[in-house]
N, CA, C, O and the ligand as a Tripos MOL2 file, in Angstrom:
@<TRIPOS>MOLECULE
protein
  269   267    68     0     0
PROTEIN
NO_CHARGES

@<TRIPOS>ATOM
      1 N         107.2870   98.4310   84.3020 N.3       1 MET1
      2 CA        107.2000   99.4180   85.3990 C.3       1 MET1
      3 C         105.7690   99.9480   85.4880 C.2       1 MET1
      4 O         105.1900  100.3840   84.4930 O.2       1 MET1
      5 N         105.2280   99.9030   86.6670 N.am      2 MET2
      6 CA        103.8860  100.4250   86.8280 C.3       2 MET2
      7 C         103.9000  101.9440   86.7340 C.2       2 MET2
      8 O         104.8470  102.6080   87.1550 O.2       2 MET2
      9 N         102.8350  102.4620   86.1760 N.am      3 SER3
     10 CA        102.6740  103.9090   86.1650 C.3       3 SER3
     11 C         101.4520  104.2470   86.9950 C.2       3 SER3
     12 O         100.3190  104.0660   86.5500 O.2       3 SER3
     13 N         101.6790  104.7290   88.1800 N.am      4 SER4
     14 CA        100.5630  104.9330   89.1020 C.3       4 SER4
     15 C         100.3280  106.4040   89.3900 C.2       4 SER4
     16 O          99.9070  106.7680   90.4880 O.2       4 SER4
     17 N         100.5980  107.2510   88.4050 N.am      5 GLY5
     18 CA        100.3060  108.6590   88.6160 C.3       5 GLY5
     19 C         101.5530  109.4820   88.8540 C.2       5 GLY5
     20 O         102.6590  109.0940   88.4790 O.2       5 GLY5
     21 N         101.3560  110.6080   89.4740 N.am      6 CYS6
     22 CA        102.4790  111.5010   89.7000 C.3       6 CYS6
     23 C         102.4760  111.9830   91.1450 C.2       6 CYS6
     24 O         101.5010  111.8210   91.8780 O.2       6 CYS6
     25 N         103.5900  112.5740   91.5220 N.am      7 CYS7
     26 CA        103.8010  112.9930   92.9010 C.3       7 CYS7
     27 C         102.7680  114.0160   93.3520 C.2       7 CYS7
     28 O         102.4750  114.9790   92.6430 O.2       7 CYS7
     29 N         102.2230  113.7920   94.5410 N.am      8 ALA8
     30 CA        101.2270  114.7120   95.0890 C.3       8 ALA8
     31 C         101.8630  116.0330   95.5120 C.2       8 ALA8
     32 O         101.1760  117.0460   95.6400 O.2       8 ALA8
     33 N         103.1720  116.0180   95.7290 N.am      9 SER9
     34 CA        103.8420  117.2170   96.2080 C.3       9 SER9
     35 C         104.2980  118.1150   95.0650 C.2       9 SER9
     36 O         104.0970  119.3280   95.1030 O.2       9 SER9
     37 N         104.9160  117.5130   94.0450 N.am     10 CYS10
     38 CA        105.5220  118.3260   92.9970 C.3      10 CYS10
     39 C         105.0670  117.9440   91.6000 C.2      10 CYS10
     40 O         105.4170  118.6240   90.6360 O.2      10 CYS10
     41 N         104.2870  116.8630   91.4630 N.am     11 GLY11
     42 CA        103.8150  116.4480   90.1490 C.3      11 GLY11
     43 C         104.8610  115.7180   89.3370 C.2      11 GLY11
     44 O         104.6600  115.4700   88.1480 O.2      11 GLY11
     45 N         105.9660  115.3720   89.9540 N.am     12 GLY12
     46 CA        107.0300  114.6650   89.2550 C.3      12 GLY12
     47 C         106.6830  113.2090   89.0200 C.2      12 GLY12
     48 O         105.7010  112.7020   89.5620 O.2      12 GLY12
     49 N         107.4850  112.5390   88.2180 N.am     13 PRO13
     50 CA        107.2600  111.1230   87.9320 C.3      13 PRO13
     51 C         107.5620  110.2540   89.1440 C.2      13 PRO13
     52 O         108.4370  110.5640   89.9520 O.2      13 PRO13
     53 N         106.8160  109.1600   89.2510 N.am     14 LEU14
     54 CA        106.9920  108.2530   90.3760 C.3      14 LEU14
     55 C         107.7310  106.9950   89.9630 C.2      14 LEU14
     56 O         107.6160  106.5130   88.8370 O.2      14 LEU14
     57 N         108.4860  106.4880   90.9050 N.am     15 VAL15
     58 CA        109.0640  105.1600   90.7780 C.3      15 VAL15
     59 C         108.3880  104.2840   91.8130 C.2      15 VAL15
     60 O         108.3220  104.6390   92.9900 O.2      15 VAL15
     61 N         107.8880  103.1430   91.3760 N.am     16 THR16
     62 CA        107.2330  102.2450   92.3220 C.3      16 THR16
     63 C         107.9680  100.9150   92.3740 C.2      16 THR16
     64 O         108.3890  100.3800   91.3490 O.2      16 THR16
     65 N         108.1130  100.4000   93.5700 N.am     17 ILE17
     66 CA        108.7890   99.1260   93.7790 C.3      17 ILE17
     67 C         107.8830   98.2500   94.6340 C.2      17 ILE17
     68 O         107.4720   98.6450   95.7250 O.2      17 ILE17
     69 N         107.5790   97.0720   94.1380 N.am     18 SER18
     70 CA        106.7250   96.1510   94.8760 C.3      18 SER18
     71 C         107.5700   95.1050   95.5810 C.2      18 SER18
     72 O         108.5070   94.5540   95.0030 O.2      18 SER18
     73 N         107.2310   94.8380   96.8240 N.am     19 ILE19
     74 CA        107.8770   93.7530   97.5400 C.3      19 ILE19
     75 C         106.8070   92.8810   98.1650 C.2      19 ILE19
     76 O         105.6910   93.3360   98.4160 O.2      19 ILE19
     77 N         107.1430   91.6550   98.4090 N.am     20 ASN20
     78 CA        106.2180   90.7560   99.0830 C.3      20 ASN20
     79 C         106.7300   90.4670  100.4770 C.2      20 ASN20
     80 O         107.8760   90.0630  100.6680 O.2      20 ASN20
     81 N         105.8520   90.6840  101.4530 N.am     21 VAL21
     82 CA        106.1870   90.3450  102.8220 C.3      21 VAL21
     83 C         105.2260   89.2580  103.2780 C.2      21 VAL21
     84 O         104.3140   88.8800  102.5420 O.2      21 VAL21
     85 N         105.4240   88.7670  104.4610 N.am     22 GLY22
     86 CA        104.5930   87.6840  104.9430 C.3      22 GLY22
     87 C         103.1170   88.0370  104.9260 C.2      22 GLY22
     88 O         102.2660   87.1800  104.6870 O.2      22 GLY22
     89 N         102.8160   89.3040  105.1820 N.am     23 ALA23
     90 CA        101.4220   89.7160  105.2910 C.3      23 ALA23
     91 C         100.8190   90.1150  103.9530 C.2      23 ALA23
     92 O          99.6340   90.4450  103.8960 O.2      23 ALA23
     93 N         101.5990   90.0970  102.8710 N.am     24 GLY24
     94 CA        101.0570   90.4640  101.5700 C.3      24 GLY24
     95 C         102.0250   91.3100  100.7740 C.2      24 GLY24
     96 O         103.2350   91.2790  101.0000 O.2      24 GLY24
     97 N         101.4800   92.0620   99.8450 N.am     25 GLN25
     98 CA        102.3250   92.8780   98.9850 C.3      25 GLN25
     99 C         102.3810   94.3060   99.5020 C.2      25 GLN25
    100 O         101.3830   94.8750   99.9410 O.2      25 GLN25
    101 N         103.5820   94.8630   99.4330 N.am     26 ARG26
    102 CA        103.7650   96.2560   99.7950 C.3      26 ARG26
    103 C         104.4030   96.9660   98.6130 C.2      26 ARG26
    104 O         105.2480   96.4010   97.9190 O.2      26 ARG26
    105 N         103.9960   98.1970   98.3890 N.am     27 VAL27
    106 CA        104.5090   98.9570   97.2680 C.3      27 VAL27
    107 C         105.1160  100.2550   97.7720 C.2      27 VAL27
    108 O         104.4610  101.0360   98.4630 O.2      27 VAL27
    109 N         106.3680  100.4740   97.4210 N.am     28 MET28
    110 CA        107.0100  101.7310   97.7550 C.3      28 MET28
    111 C         106.9010  102.6680   96.5730 C.2      28 MET28
    112 O         107.2880  102.3130   95.4590 O.2      28 MET28
    113 N         106.3750  103.8670   96.8030 N.am     29 CYS29
    114 CA        106.3100  104.8930   95.7750 C.3      29 CYS29
    115 C         107.3250  105.9670   96.1250 C.2      29 CYS29
    116 O         107.3620  106.4660   97.2500 O.2      29 CYS29
    117 N         108.1430  106.3120   95.1510 N.am     30 SER30
    118 CA        109.1680  107.3160   95.3780 C.3      30 SER30
    119 C         109.1410  108.3190   94.2410 C.2      30 SER30
    120 O         109.1060  107.9400   93.0710 O.2      30 SER30
    121 N         109.1560  109.5920   94.5830 N.am     31 CYS31
    122 CA        109.1640  110.6250   93.5550 C.3      31 CYS31
    123 C         110.5840  110.8140   93.0460 C.2      31 CYS31
    124 O         111.5190  111.0070   93.8240 O.2      31 CYS31
    125 N         110.7310  110.7560   91.7180 N.am     32 ALA32
    126 CA        112.0570  110.8880   91.1190 C.3      32 ALA32
    127 C         112.5660  112.3230   91.1790 C.2      32 ALA32
    128 O         113.7490  112.5800   90.9580 O.2      32 ALA32
    129 N         111.6720  113.2480   91.4750 N.am     33 ARG33
    130 CA        112.0730  114.6580   91.4690 C.3      33 ARG33
    131 C         112.3710  115.1820   92.8710 C.2      33 ARG33
    132 O         113.4370  115.7500   93.1090 O.2      33 ARG33
    133 N         111.4310  114.9930   93.8010 N.am     34 CYS34
    134 CA        111.6080  115.5860   95.1300 C.3      34 CYS34
    135 C         111.9250  114.5440   96.1970 C.2      34 CYS34
    136 O         112.1500  114.8890   97.3570 O.2      34 CYS34
    137 N         111.9430  113.2570   95.8030 N.am     35 ASP35
    138 CA        112.3520  112.1780   96.7020 C.3      35 ASP35
    139 C         111.3770  111.9280   97.8440 C.2      35 ASP35
    140 O         111.7340  111.3010   98.8410 O.2      35 ASP35
    141 N         110.1570  112.4120   97.7050 N.am     36 THR36
    142 CA        109.1290  112.0320   98.6680 C.3      36 THR36
    143 C         108.8480  110.5510   98.5260 C.2      36 THR36
    144 O         108.7650  110.0260   97.4160 O.2      36 THR36
    145 N         108.7030  109.8850   99.6510 N.am     37 ARG37
    146 CA        108.4290  108.4500   99.5980 C.3      37 ARG37
    147 C         107.2590  108.0840  100.4780 C.2      37 ARG37
    148 O         107.0470  108.6780  101.5360 O.2      37 ARG37
    149 N         106.5130  107.1160  100.0380 N.am     38 TRP38
    150 CA        105.4520  106.5680  100.8660 C.3      38 TRP38
    151 C         105.2100  105.1410  100.4290 C.2      38 TRP38
    152 O         105.7450  104.6750   99.4230 O.2      38 TRP38
    153 N         104.3910  104.4610  101.2110 N.am     39 TRP39
    154 CA        104.1570  103.0430  100.9710 C.3      39 TRP39
    155 C         102.6800  102.7620  100.8340 C.2      39 TRP39
    156 O         101.8440  103.4410  101.4300 O.2      39 TRP39
    157 N         102.3740  101.7650  100.0480 N.am     40 HIS40
    158 CA        101.0120  101.2730   99.9490 C.3      40 HIS40
    159 C         100.9500   99.8560  100.4920 C.2      40 HIS40
    160 O         101.8200   99.0260  100.2280 O.2      40 HIS40
    161 N          99.9020   99.6040  101.2530 N.am     41 SER41
    162 CA         99.6440   98.2750  101.7900 C.3      41 SER41
    163 C          98.2150   97.8990  101.4410 C.2      41 SER41
    164 O          97.2750   98.5240  101.9320 O.2      41 SER41
    165 N          98.0390   96.8990  100.6100 N.am     42 GLU42
    166 CA         96.7000   96.4580  100.2170 C.3      42 GLU42
    167 C          95.8880   97.6350   99.6810 C.2      42 GLU42
    168 O          94.7010   97.7590   99.9830 O.2      42 GLU42
    169 N          96.5080   98.4790   98.9070 N.am     43 GLY43
    170 CA         95.8010   99.5930   98.2910 C.3      43 GLY43
    171 C          95.6530  100.8160   99.1800 C.2      43 GLY43
    172 O          95.0890  101.8270   98.7630 O.2      43 GLY43
    173 N          96.1550  100.7250  100.3960 N.am     44 ARG44
    174 CA         96.0640  101.8630  101.2950 C.3      44 ARG44
    175 C          97.4600  102.3700  101.6330 C.2      44 ARG44
    176 O          98.4410  101.6260  101.6030 O.2      44 ARG44
    177 N          97.5180  103.6510  101.9530 N.am     45 VAL45
    178 CA         98.8060  104.2210  102.3190 C.3      45 VAL45
    179 C          99.2150  103.7310  103.7000 C.2      45 VAL45
    180 O          98.4100  103.7310  104.6310 O.2      45 VAL45
    181 N         100.4470  103.3210  103.8250 N.am     46 THR46
    182 CA        100.9550  102.9000  105.1160 C.3      46 THR46
    183 C         102.2960  103.5870  105.3500 C.2      46 THR46
    184 O         102.7420  104.4000  104.5400 O.2      46 THR46
    185 N         102.9180  103.2550  106.4460 N.am     47 THR47
    186 CA        104.1860  103.8750  106.7860 C.3      47 THR47
    187 C         105.3110  102.8670  106.6650 C.2      47 THR47
    188 O         105.0900  101.6560  106.6670 O.2      47 THR47
    189 N         106.5140  103.3900  106.5600 N.am     48 LEU48
    190 CA        107.6720  102.4900  106.5150 C.3      48 LEU48
    191 C         107.7270  101.6400  107.7780 C.2      48 LEU48
    192 O         108.0690  100.4580  107.7320 O.2      48 LEU48
    193 N         107.3920  102.2510  108.8880 N.am     49 ALA49
    194 CA        107.3950  101.4920  110.1440 C.3      49 ALA49
    195 C         106.4170  100.3260  110.0760 C.2      49 ALA49
    196 O         106.6910   99.2400  110.5870 O.2      49 ALA49
    197 N         105.2780  100.5630  109.4420 N.am     50 GLY50
    198 CA        104.3020   99.4920  109.3030 C.3      50 GLY50
    199 C         104.8310   98.3700  108.4310 C.2      50 GLY50
    200 O         104.6130   97.1930  108.7210 O.2      50 GLY50
    201 N         105.5290   98.7360  107.3580 N.am     51 VAL51
    202 CA        106.0850   97.7250  106.4670 C.3      51 VAL51
    203 C         107.1660   96.9240  107.1780 C.2      51 VAL51
    204 O         107.2260   95.7010  107.0520 O.2      51 VAL51
    205 N         108.0070   97.6090  107.9160 N.am     52 ILE52
    206 CA        109.0560   96.9160  108.6610 C.3      52 ILE52
    207 C         108.4370   95.9910  109.7000 C.2      52 ILE52
    208 O         108.9320   94.8920  109.9510 O.2      52 ILE52
    209 N         107.3540   96.4550  110.2920 N.am     53 GLY53
    210 CA        106.6590   95.6050  111.2460 C.3      53 GLY53
    211 C         106.1710   94.3180  110.5980 C.2      53 GLY53
    212 O         106.2530   93.2410  111.1890 O.2      53 GLY53
    213 N         105.6610   94.4420  109.3730 N.am     54 ASP54
    214 CA        105.1930   93.2590  108.6620 C.3      54 ASP54
    215 C         106.3570   92.3520  108.2960 C.2      54 ASP54
    216 O         106.2460   91.1270  108.3570 O.2      54 ASP54
    217 N         107.4670   92.9590  107.9190 N.am     55 LEU55
    218 CA        108.6450   92.1680  107.5710 C.3      55 LEU55
    219 C         109.1560   91.3790  108.7660 C.2      55 LEU55
    220 O         109.5200   90.2080  108.6630 O.2      55 LEU55
    221 N         109.1690   92.0730  109.9130 N.am     56 GLY56
    222 CA        109.7930   91.4690  111.0760 C.3      56 GLY56
    223 C         108.8510   90.6060  111.8860 C.2      56 GLY56
    224 O         109.2610   89.9080  112.8130 O.2      56 GLY56
    225 N         107.5590   90.6660  111.5150 N.am     57 ASP57
    226 CA        106.6000   89.8910  112.2700 C.3      57 ASP57
    227 C         106.8670   88.4100  112.0720 C.2      57 ASP57
    228 O         106.7000   87.9060  110.9620 O.2      57 ASP57
    229 N         107.2690   87.7110  113.0950 N.am     58 PRO58
    230 CA        107.6450   86.3120  112.9430 C.3      58 PRO58
    231 C         106.4390   85.4150  112.7530 C.2      58 PRO58
    232 O         105.8600   85.4060  111.6670 O.2      58 PRO58
    233 N         106.0580   84.7000  113.7130 N.am     59 VAL59
    234 CA        104.9630   83.7510  113.5650 C.3      59 VAL59
    235 C         103.8480   84.0340  114.5690 C.2      59 VAL59
    236 O         102.9590   83.2080  114.7730 O.2      59 VAL59
    237 N         103.9060   85.2000  115.1870 N.am     60 GLY60
    238 CA        102.9560   85.5130  116.2310 C.3      60 GLY60
    239 C         101.5110   85.3710  115.7850 C.2      60 GLY60
    240 O         100.6810   84.8130  116.5030 O.2      60 GLY60
    241 N         101.2110   85.8880  114.5720 N.am     61 GLN61
    242 CA         99.8370   85.8490  114.0870 C.3      61 GLN61
    243 C          99.6140   84.7140  113.1000 C.2      61 GLN61
    244 O          98.5500   84.6150  112.4870 O.2      61 GLN61
    245 N         100.6150   83.8630  112.9480 N.am     62 ARG62
    246 CA        100.5100   82.8160  111.9380 C.3      62 ARG62
    247 C         100.9110   81.4650  112.5290 C.2      62 ARG62
    248 O         101.9510   80.9020  112.1870 O.2      62 ARG62
    249 N         100.0870   80.9740  113.3970 N.am     63 PRO63
    250 CA        100.4270   79.7140  114.0570 C.3      63 PRO63
    251 C         100.5810   78.5610  113.0820 C.2      63 PRO63
    252 O         101.2680   77.5820  113.3720 O.2      63 PRO63
    253 N          99.9320   78.6770  111.9100 N.am     64 TYR64
    254 CA         99.9870   77.5580  110.9620 C.3      64 TYR64
    255 C         101.3800   77.3720  110.3710 C.2      64 TYR64
    256 O         101.7040   76.3140  109.8330 O.2      64 TYR64
    257 N         102.1990   78.4200  110.4810 N.am     65 ARG65
    258 CA        103.5220   78.3150  109.8620 C.3      65 ARG65
    259 C         104.5370   77.6800  110.7930 C.2      65 ARG65
    260 O         105.7090   77.5320  110.4460 O.2      65 ARG65
    261 N         104.0770   77.3060  111.9770 N.am     66 ARG66
    262 CA        105.0030   76.6710  112.9020 C.3      66 ARG66
    263 C         105.2530   75.2180  112.5310 C.2      66 ARG66
    264 O         106.0710   74.5440  113.1570 O.2      66 ARG66
    265 N         104.5710   74.7530  111.5470 N.am     67 ALA67
    266 CA        104.7600   73.3670  111.0770 C.3      67 ALA67
    267 C         104.5600   72.3870  112.2070 C.2      67 ALA67
    268 O         104.6770   71.1780  112.0040 O.2      67 ALA67
    269 ZN        107.6920  115.0170   94.0730 Zn       68 ZN68
@<TRIPOS>BOND
     1     1     2 1
     2     2     3 1
     3     3     4 2
     4     3     5 am
     5     5     6 1
     6     6     7 1
     7     7     8 2
     8     7     9 am
     9     9    10 1
    10    10    11 1
    11    11    12 2
    12    11    13 am
    13    13    14 1
    14    14    15 1
    15    15    16 2
    16    15    17 am
    17    17    18 1
    18    18    19 1
    19    19    20 2
    20    19    21 am
    21    21    22 1
    22    22    23 1
    23    23    24 2
    24    23    25 am
    25    25    26 1
    26    26    27 1
    27    27    28 2
    28    27    29 am
    29    29    30 1
    30    30    31 1
    31    31    32 2
    32    31    33 am
    33    33    34 1
    34    34    35 1
    35    35    36 2
    36    35    37 am
    37    37    38 1
    38    38    39 1
    39    39    40 2
    40    39    41 am
    41    41    42 1
    42    42    43 1
    43    43    44 2
    44    43    45 am
    45    45    46 1
    46    46    47 1
    47    47    48 2
    48    47    49 am
    49    49    50 1
    50    50    51 1
    51    51    52 2
    52    51    53 am
    53    53    54 1
    54    54    55 1
    55    55    56 2
    56    55    57 am
    57    57    58 1
    58    58    59 1
    59    59    60 2
    60    59    61 am
    61    61    62 1
    62    62    63 1
    63    63    64 2
    64    63    65 am
    65    65    66 1
    66    66    67 1
    67    67    68 2
    68    67    69 am
    69    69    70 1
    70    70    71 1
    71    71    72 2
    72    71    73 am
    73    73    74 1
    74    74    75 1
    75    75    76 2
    76    75    77 am
    77    77    78 1
    78    78    79 1
    79    79    80 2
    80    79    81 am
    81    81    82 1
    82    82    83 1
    83    83    84 2
    84    83    85 am
    85    85    86 1
    86    86    87 1
    87    87    88 2
    88    87    89 am
    89    89    90 1
    90    90    91 1
    91    91    92 2
    92    91    93 am
    93    93    94 1
    94    94    95 1
    95    95    96 2
    96    95    97 am
    97    97    98 1
    98    98    99 1
    99    99   100 2
   100    99   101 am
   101   101   102 1
   102   102   103 1
   103   103   104 2
   104   103   105 am
   105   105   106 1
   106   106   107 1
   107   107   108 2
   108   107   109 am
   109   109   110 1
   110   110   111 1
   111   111   112 2
   112   111   113 am
   113   113   114 1
   114   114   115 1
   115   115   116 2
   116   115   117 am
   117   117   118 1
   118   118   119 1
   119   119   120 2
   120   119   121 am
   121   121   122 1
   122   122   123 1
   123   123   124 2
   124   123   125 am
   125   125   126 1
   126   126   127 1
   127   127   128 2
   128   127   129 am
   129   129   130 1
   130   130   131 1
   131   131   132 2
   132   131   133 am
   133   133   134 1
   134   134   135 1
   135   135   136 2
   136   135   137 am
   137   137   138 1
   138   138   139 1
   139   139   140 2
   140   139   141 am
   141   141   142 1
   142   142   143 1
   143   143   144 2
   144   143   145 am
   145   145   146 1
   146   146   147 1
   147   147   148 2
   148   147   149 am
   149   149   150 1
   150   150   151 1
   151   151   152 2
   152   151   153 am
   153   153   154 1
   154   154   155 1
   155   155   156 2
   156   155   157 am
   157   157   158 1
   158   158   159 1
   159   159   160 2
   160   159   161 am
   161   161   162 1
   162   162   163 1
   163   163   164 2
   164   163   165 am
   165   165   166 1
   166   166   167 1
   167   167   168 2
   168   167   169 am
   169   169   170 1
   170   170   171 1
   171   171   172 2
   172   171   173 am
   173   173   174 1
   174   174   175 1
   175   175   176 2
   176   175   177 am
   177   177   178 1
   178   178   179 1
   179   179   180 2
   180   179   181 am
   181   181   182 1
   182   182   183 1
   183   183   184 2
   184   183   185 am
   185   185   186 1
   186   186   187 1
   187   187   188 2
   188   187   189 am
   189   189   190 1
   190   190   191 1
   191   191   192 2
   192   191   193 am
   193   193   194 1
   194   194   195 1
   195   195   196 2
   196   195   197 am
   197   197   198 1
   198   198   199 1
   199   199   200 2
   200   199   201 am
   201   201   202 1
   202   202   203 1
   203   203   204 2
   204   203   205 am
   205   205   206 1
   206   206   207 1
   207   207   208 2
   208   207   209 am
   209   209   210 1
   210   210   211 1
   211   211   212 2
   212   211   213 am
   213   213   214 1
   214   214   215 1
   215   215   216 2
   216   215   217 am
   217   217   218 1
   218   218   219 1
   219   219   220 2
   220   219   221 am
   221   221   222 1
   222   222   223 1
   223   223   224 2
   224   223   225 am
   225   225   226 1
   226   226   227 1
   227   227   228 2
   228   227   229 am
   229   229   230 1
   230   230   231 1
   231   231   232 2
   232   231   233 am
   233   233   234 1
   234   234   235 1
   235   235   236 2
   236   235   237 am
   237   237   238 1
   238   238   239 1
   239   239   240 2
   240   239   241 am
   241   241   242 1
   242   242   243 1
   243   243   244 2
   244   243   245 am
   245   245   246 1
   246   246   247 1
   247   247   248 2
   248   247   249 am
   249   249   250 1
   250   250   251 1
   251   251   252 2
   252   251   253 am
   253   253   254 1
   254   254   255 1
   255   255   256 2
   256   255   257 am
   257   257   258 1
   258   258   259 1
   259   259   260 2
   260   259   261 am
   261   261   262 1
   262   262   263 1
   263   263   264 2
   264   263   265 am
   265   265   266 1
   266   266   267 1
   267   267   268 2
@<TRIPOS>SUBSTRUCTURE
     1 MET1         2 RESIDUE 1 A MET
     2 MET2         6 RESIDUE 1 A MET
     3 SER3        10 RESIDUE 1 A SER
     4 SER4        14 RESIDUE 1 A SER
     5 GLY5        18 RESIDUE 1 A GLY
     6 CYS6        22 RESIDUE 1 A CYS
     7 CYS7        26 RESIDUE 1 A CYS
     8 ALA8        30 RESIDUE 1 A ALA
     9 SER9        34 RESIDUE 1 A SER
    10 CYS10       38 RESIDUE 1 A CYS
    11 GLY11       42 RESIDUE 1 A GLY
    12 GLY12       46 RESIDUE 1 A GLY
    13 PRO13       50 RESIDUE 1 A PRO
    14 LEU14       54 RESIDUE 1 A LEU
    15 VAL15       58 RESIDUE 1 A VAL
    16 THR16       62 RESIDUE 1 A THR
    17 ILE17       66 RESIDUE 1 A ILE
    18 SER18       70 RESIDUE 1 A SER
    19 ILE19       74 RESIDUE 1 A ILE
    20 ASN20       78 RESIDUE 1 A ASN
    21 VAL21       82 RESIDUE 1 A VAL
    22 GLY22       86 RESIDUE 1 A GLY
    23 ALA23       90 RESIDUE 1 A ALA
    24 GLY24       94 RESIDUE 1 A GLY
    25 GLN25       98 RESIDUE 1 A GLN
    26 ARG26      102 RESIDUE 1 A ARG
    27 VAL27      106 RESIDUE 1 A VAL
    28 MET28      110 RESIDUE 1 A MET
    29 CYS29      114 RESIDUE 1 A CYS
    30 SER30      118 RESIDUE 1 A SER
    31 CYS31      122 RESIDUE 1 A CYS
    32 ALA32      126 RESIDUE 1 A ALA
    33 ARG33      130 RESIDUE 1 A ARG
    34 CYS34      134 RESIDUE 1 A CYS
    35 ASP35      138 RESIDUE 1 A ASP
    36 THR36      142 RESIDUE 1 A THR
    37 ARG37      146 RESIDUE 1 A ARG
    38 TRP38      150 RESIDUE 1 A TRP
    39 TRP39      154 RESIDUE 1 A TRP
    40 HIS40      158 RESIDUE 1 A HIS
    41 SER41      162 RESIDUE 1 A SER
    42 GLU42      166 RESIDUE 1 A GLU
    43 GLY43      170 RESIDUE 1 A GLY
    44 ARG44      174 RESIDUE 1 A ARG
    45 VAL45      178 RESIDUE 1 A VAL
    46 THR46      182 RESIDUE 1 A THR
    47 THR47      186 RESIDUE 1 A THR
    48 LEU48      190 RESIDUE 1 A LEU
    49 ALA49      194 RESIDUE 1 A ALA
    50 GLY50      198 RESIDUE 1 A GLY
    51 VAL51      202 RESIDUE 1 A VAL
    52 ILE52      206 RESIDUE 1 A ILE
    53 GLY53      210 RESIDUE 1 A GLY
    54 ASP54      214 RESIDUE 1 A ASP
    55 LEU55      218 RESIDUE 1 A LEU
    56 GLY56      222 RESIDUE 1 A GLY
    57 ASP57      226 RESIDUE 1 A ASP
    58 PRO58      230 RESIDUE 1 A PRO
    59 VAL59      234 RESIDUE 1 A VAL
    60 GLY60      238 RESIDUE 1 A GLY
    61 GLN61      242 RESIDUE 1 A GLN
    62 ARG62      246 RESIDUE 1 A ARG
    63 PRO63      250 RESIDUE 1 A PRO
    64 TYR64      254 RESIDUE 1 A TYR
    65 ARG65      258 RESIDUE 1 A ARG
    66 ARG66      262 RESIDUE 1 A ARG
    67 ALA67      266 RESIDUE 1 A ALA
    68 ZN68       269 GROUP 0 **** ****
């Protein structure tokens, strides 16, 4: 389990979950105490909507995957 610090809101312990999407790796950080959640994309904070967008992005930007 990665230890990436503590919650910015309450200082509680974080739970991090990494997933791989077509556009790269996304990391969900969740506070075990206050349940604040946010996402990291390539080392930057992103939104859940952004992650879902990456998940659902078909082949629009990836013509090479059309085989
Ligand atoms: Zn917290």
